[in-house]
C-alpha positions as CSV (number, residue, x, y, z in Angstrom):
1,X,0.0,0.2,0.1
2,X,1.7,3.2,-0.9
3,X,1.1,5.9,1.2
4,X,0.4,9.3,-0.7
5,X,1.9,12.8,1.0
6,X,3.5,15.7,0.3
7,X,6.8,17.1,1.3
8,X,5.8,19.6,3.8
9,X,4.9,19.9,7.3
10,X,1.0,19.6,7.2
11,X,1.6,16.1,5.5
12,X,4.2,15.2,8.1
13,X,1.8,16.0,11.1
14,X,-1.2,14.5,9.4
15,X,1.0,11.2,8.8
16,X,2.4,11.2,12.4
17,X,-1.0,11.8,13.7
18,X,-2.2,8.5,11.7
19,X,0.8,6.6,12.8
20,X,0.3,7.3,16.4
21,X,-3.3,6.4,16.1
22,X,-2.2,3.0,14.7
23,X,0.5,2.4,17.2
24,X,-1.7,3.1,20.1
25,X,-4.4,0.5,18.5
26,X,-2.2,-2.0,17.8
27,X,-1.7,-3.7,21.3
28,X,-5.6,-3.7,21.7
29,X,-6.2,-5.3,18.5
30,X,-3.3,-7.6,19.1
31,X,-5.4,-8.4,22.7
32,X,-8.6,-9.0,20.6
33,X,-6.9,-11.4,18.1
34,X,-5.7,-13.5,21.3
35,X,-9.0,-13.7,22.9
36,X,-10.5,-14.9,19.6
37,X,-8.0,-17.2,18.9
38,X,-8.5,-18.8,22.6
39,X,-12.5,-18.6,22.1
40,X,-12.2,-20.7,18.9
41,X,-10.1,-23.2,20.6
42,X,-12.5,-23.3,23.3
43,X,-15.6,-23.5,21.2
44,X,-13.6,-26.2,18.8
45,X,-13.1,-28.6,22.1
46,X,-16.7,-28.0,22.9
47,X,-18.2,-29.3,19.7
48,X,-15.6,-32.2,20.0
49,X,-16.7,-32.9,23.6
50,X,-20.6,-32.9,22.2
51,X,-19.5,-35.1,19.3
52,X,-18.0,-37.9,21.9
53,X,-21.2,-37.5,24.1
54,X,-23.3,-38.3,20.8
55,X,-21.1,-41.6,19.9
56,X,-21.0,-42.7,23.6
57,X,-24.9,-42.7,23.8
58,X,-25.3,-44.3,20.7
59,X,-22.5,-46.6,21.4
60,X,-24.4,-47.4,25.0
61,X,-28.0,-48.0,23.2
62,X,-26.4,-50.2,20.4
63,X,-28.9,-53.0,21.4
64,X,-32.0,-50.9,21.9
65,X,-31.8,-49.6,18.4
66,X,-33.6,-52.5,17.1
67,X,-36.6,-51.1,19.1
68,X,-36.5,-47.7,17.3
69,X,-38.1,-49.3,14.2
70,X,-41.3,-49.4,16.4
71,X,-41.0,-45.6,17.3
72,X,-42.9,-43.1,15.1
73,X,-40.5,-40.3,14.0
74,X,-43.6,-37.7,14.3
75,X,-44.3,-38.6,17.9
76,X,-42.1,-35.9,19.2
77,X,-41.1,-32.6,17.4
78,X,-39.1,-29.6,18.6
79,X,-41.6,-26.7,19.2
80,X,-39.3,-23.9,20.0
81,X,-35.6,-23.2,20.6
82,X,-34.4,-20.7,23.5
83,X,-31.2,-18.9,23.1
84,X,-29.4,-15.7,23.9
85,X,-26.7,-13.6,22.3
86,X,-23.5,-13.4,24.4
87,X,-20.8,-10.9,23.3
88,X,-17.3,-12.3,23.0
89,X,-14.4,-9.6,22.1
90,X,-16.8,-7.7,20.1
91,X,-18.8,-10.5,18.5
92,X,-22.2,-11.5,18.7
93,X,-22.4,-15.1,19.3
94,X,-25.4,-17.6,20.1
95,X,-25.9,-19.3,23.1
96,X,-28.1,-22.3,23.5
97,X,-30.8,-22.2,26.4
98,X,-33.0,-25.2,26.0
99,X,-35.8,-26.7,23.7
100,X,-39.5,-27.0,24.3
101,X,-40.7,-30.1,22.8
102,X,-44.2,-31.2,21.3
103,X,-45.6,-34.9,22.3
104,X,-48.2,-36.2,20.0
105,X,-51.1,-37.5,21.9
106,X,-50.8,-41.3,22.1
107,X,-52.4,-44.2,23.8
108,X,-49.7,-45.9,26.2
109,X,-51.6,-49.2,25.7
110,X,-50.9,-49.2,22.0
111,X,-47.2,-48.1,22.3
112,X,-44.4,-50.6,23.5
113,X,-43.7,-50.0,27.2
114,X,-40.4,-48.1,26.8
115,X,-41.9,-45.5,24.7
116,X,-42.0,-43.0,27.4
117,X,-38.5,-43.8,28.4
118,X,-37.7,-43.2,24.3
119,X,-39.1,-40.0,24.3
120,X,-36.9,-38.8,26.8
121,X,-34.0,-40.5,25.4
122,X,-35.1,-38.8,22.0
123,X,-35.2,-35.2,23.8
124,X,-31.5,-35.6,25.6
125,X,-30.2,-36.6,21.9
126,X,-32.0,-33.8,20.3
127,X,-31.1,-31.2,23.3
128,X,-27.2,-32.5,22.6
129,X,-27.4,-32.1,18.9
130,X,-28.9,-28.5,19.2
131,X,-26.4,-27.3,21.7
132,X,-23.6,-28.6,19.6
133,X,-25.0,-26.8,16.3
134,X,-24.7,-23.6,18.5
135,X,-21.2,-24.4,19.8
136,X,-20.4,-24.9,15.8
137,X,-22.2,-21.6,15.0
138,X,-20.4,-20.0,17.8
139,X,-17.1,-21.1,16.2
140,X,-17.7,-20.3,13.0
141,X,-18.8,-16.5,13.7
142,X,-15.4,-16.2,16.1
143,X,-13.3,-18.0,13.7
144,X,-14.5,-15.4,11.1
145,X,-13.8,-12.4,13.4
146,X,-10.5,-13.9,14.2
147,X,-9.2,-14.0,10.6
148,X,-10.4,-10.4,10.0
149,X,-8.5,-9.4,13.3
150,X,-5.4,-11.1,12.4
151,X,-5.6,-9.3,8.8
152,X,-5.7,-6.0,10.3
153,X,-2.9,-6.8,13.0
154,X,-1.2,-7.7,9.8
155,X,-1.8,-4.8,8.1
156,X,-1.1,-2.5,10.8
157,X,2.2,-4.4,12.0
158,X,3.9,-5.0,8.4
159,X,2.4,-2.4,6.1
160,X,1.2,0.6,7.7
161,X,2.9,1.7,10.3
162,X,6.4,0.9,8.4
163,X,4.9,2.8,5.6
164,X,3.9,6.0,7.7
165,X,7.3,5.9,9.4
166,X,9.1,5.6,6.2
167,X,7.2,8.3,4.5
168,X,7.9,10.6,7.7
169,X,11.5,10.0,7.5
170,X,11.6,10.9,3.8
171,X,9.6,14.1,4.6
172,X,11.9,15.0,7.0
173,X,15.1,14.2,4.8
174,X,13.6,16.5,1.9
175,X,12.7,19.1,4.5
176,X,16.3,19.3,6.1
177,X,18.0,19.2,2.8
178,X,15.7,22.4,1.7
179,X,16.7,23.9,4.9
180,X,20.5,23.4,4.4
181,X,20.1,24.5,0.7
182,X,18.2,27.6,2.1
183,X,21.0,28.4,4.7
184,X,23.6,27.9,1.9
185,X,21.9,30.3,-0.3
186,X,21.8,32.5,2.5
187,X,25.2,32.4,3.1
188,X,26.1,32.9,-0.6
189,X,23.9,36.1,-0.7
190,X,25.4,37.7,2.4
191,X,28.9,36.9,1.1
192,X,28.1,38.7,-2.2
193,X,26.4,41.4,-0.2
194,X,29.6,41.6,1.9
195,X,32.1,42.0,-1.3
196,X,29.9,44.4,-2.6
197,X,30.0,46.4,0.4
198,X,33.8,45.9,0.4
199,X,34.3,47.4,-2.9
C-alpha cells in the first residue's frame, strides 16, 4: 500500500497523527485477536466434546436401536428453541438455553412399554445435537472475526506502520535538505553583499 503524502510540515503532521493512532491501537487489536483465538479453540473443544457424548450415547444404546423401528418419528417434534446472544471480544455469538418439545398424543396401551423412556431419550439426543450446532455456529463466527482481526494486525504491523514511518523519514530528509540549501543560499547572498560593500 503506497502512502500518499506531500513534502511539507502539514503532511508530515497528518502522517504522524495516523501513525500514533495505529501504534496506540495495535496492542488492543492484538489482545482481541488472542482472545478470539482462545475462544475459537474453546468452541472447537466443546464441539468435539459433544461429538464424543453423542458417539458414547449411541454406542451404549446399540442393543436398543433394534427397537427404534417401532418408534414413530412424528411422535416428538421441537416446538421452540430458546437462545440468547453473548458478546465475546466484540462478536455477537449465540448461546443455547434449551428447547421445548411437542409430544403427539398417543395411547400408552397401544405402544410398547419403553416408549416414554424413548421420548426422554430422544429429547436428550436432540438437546445435545442442538447445543452442538450452537457451538459450531459460535466457532464459525469467532473464527471469521479472528481472521479479520489477524488481517488487521498484519496490515498495521507489516504495512501501515512501517509505511508511515518511511514516509515521515522521507519528508524529514527533504525538509532538512531544503533547509540546508536555504541556509547555504543565504550564506552565498550574505557573502556577495559583504563583497559588494567591501568594494
